[in-house]
Residue, then its C-alpha position, 0 to 999 in steps of 0.5 A: m322903091k327909089p334909091t334914096r328912099f331905100k338908102n334912108k330905110i337902111c340907115f334908119w333901121l341900122a340906127k334903131l339896131a344901134l339904139i338897142a345895143i346897150p351894154w347896161t350893168a350896174s358896175t361896168s364902165f365902157a369906153d368909146p369904140l375905136p374906129m375901124g373903117w372899112t374892114s376885110v374879112r381876110a384881115l379880121g381873121m388875121g388880127n386886122a394886121y394888114v397894112s403891109v400885107v395888102d396887095n389888091e383892091d383893099s389897098l384903097f382902104y388899108n394902104p394905097a402903097g399896096l397898089a404898086r403890087v397889083s398884077g394884071v387887070n382885075w375887076t371885083v364884080f362884087d364883094i359883100g360881107a355881113g356880120l353880127n355879135g351873136p343871137e342877141a342881134l337877131e332877137a333885137a331885130m325881132q323887137l324893131q316892129k315895136i319900137k315906133d309905138e313903144m320906144a321907151s318900153t322896148i329899150n327898157n326890155l332890152y337893157g343888158k344886151k350887147v348888140w352889134i351888126g355890120a355890113g358892107g359891099k364894094t365893086a372895084v377895078t385895079v391895074p398896076y399902080f391904080g385902083a378905083a372902087g364904089f362902096a357902101t358900108g355901115e354898122a350899128g351898136y356900142f353904147q356906154q353908161n356911167p354907173a353914177n350917172p347912167r347915159l346912153n351913147l348912140n353911135y352908128y353910121f352908113d357910108y357910101g361913096v367912091a375911092f380912087g388910088s394910085a401908087i408909085d415905086f420910088v425904088p422899083g420893087i423896094l419902096s412904094v408910096g401911094l395916095t387914096a382919095r375918097r368921096v363919102n356920103r355919110t348918114g350917122t350920129t353920135s348922141i348922148l342920152g341921159p336917163g330922162s331922155l331915155a324915158t321920154l324919147d320923142g319920135a320926131s327929134f330922134e328921127s332928126e338925129l338919125k337923119r344927120r347927113g353930109t358929104g366929106y372928102g378923105v385922103d389916105f397916105g401909105a408907104t411900104l418898104r419891102i426887102p427882097g429875099p427868101v422871106s420878103p420882109a415888109f415895113s409900112f406906115v399909113y396915115r388914114n383920113l389925113g387931117d380928119t374927114a369932116f362932113s357937111h350938114d345936108e339934112g337932119a339935126g346937124a352934120p354927121p360926126s367926122i372920121k378922125g385921122e389914124m396913124i398905123v405902122g406895120a410889118s410882115m414877111q412872106i415865107s413861101g414853099p412849093l405848096i404853102t405860104i406863111t405870112p405873119a404880120f403885125d400892126y400898131r394902130y391909133m398911134n396918134y390917139a391919146k389915152v389908148g391902152t397899148g393892148k388895144n393898139i396891137n394887132l398880130g396875125v398869121e395866114i397859112d396859104l394852102p392850094l385851096i384854102d387859107l387858114r388864119a389866126g391872130l390877136h386883136q385888142g387883146y382877144y383871139t381872132l380866127g378865120a378861113g377862106v376857100s377859093l373856087g377860081i373866080l368865087r371866094a368865101d371868107v369867114a372870121t371871128w374876132g373880139v373888140e374891147l368895150g372897156e377902157y383897156a384890153g382884157q376888160h369887156e370883150d364883144r365877140r363878133y362874126m362875119a362872112q364875105i363872098t367875093f366874085e372877081l375876074g382878072f387877066d394877067p398878060g404876063r401869064f400868057g406870054f404878052g409880057s413878064s409880070s415880074s418886070s411889069g409895074g406892080a407885079n405881085k411877088s407872092g409866087e406863081r402858085r398864089r396867082l393861079k390860086q386866087r388874086r390877093 
């Protein structure tokens, strides 16, 4: 199968899953989901409070200033994650074989079910101050309805592209700033369908909606101030998708929806001991979004780093998060569960999600073998020799 046809099939099935994800009740109102962009399972386990913590290839997606803390030469050969929000997602997938010929009845049979699926993968190379990645990510789900005038909002996307980032130290080891540039090929749509449309869905027009494709270019800016000391507090500001990331109209009924810019402030500290490192963190997201309740802005988390495993917990959009990671040298596995708010304000309607991630990475740090001091080389990771021996973060 040709790569383009394979990509098209993935996009089409993701969209079909999204069409089935209908939280439909008589007395519930739902809000538009807040965009999260690329997510790390490590970050999700600690409440997605990550912009002042990240210091690896995920800096390309969370905070490019983190590239200033990269140590050595690192290649993430693959990093693959997948998740869903429970057994209903699997049940919905079983129904997909009927949707082409029995679209309306299949949708009606699945009213009341909340379904979310997501998956992504990347390969990346980082050296001090620089990074590059190829990535693919997609998710499907989230519909809202108005009890007085029932409607279905279809939201899904499938992205693939490349990202390049760089950082500099304005004050070595203290103040770093960075930029990431991305080229994104997006297939996706946001469509509003009323009761009449749901009853008379036309396969051709629906497929045209699903095939909205285009190319866009995005830029992220990040800055981190780190204060040296026993607990190494850090403060960050990030502006993701500066000026919004708009897409061309290459195919389908129109251009895919743009990615709205997002401002984030974050803080963290790192408390290191002989066999343990504790990293509490805080992010305040969607600063430039109107009508977002404070409870949905706040992300809190903590990571407890032990010699072989990491334990994580946090708070995301008003709901608890939990996570764990196991490192076996070049291979790492991470799992997380977190809650997403479907309602207007935090604590109203939770959607509990689960994700697992497998990472295979190779690295070479000359400073560890006497070819130079990693503490004096640009981008040295200050989290300690024990942490570098355990795994690259």
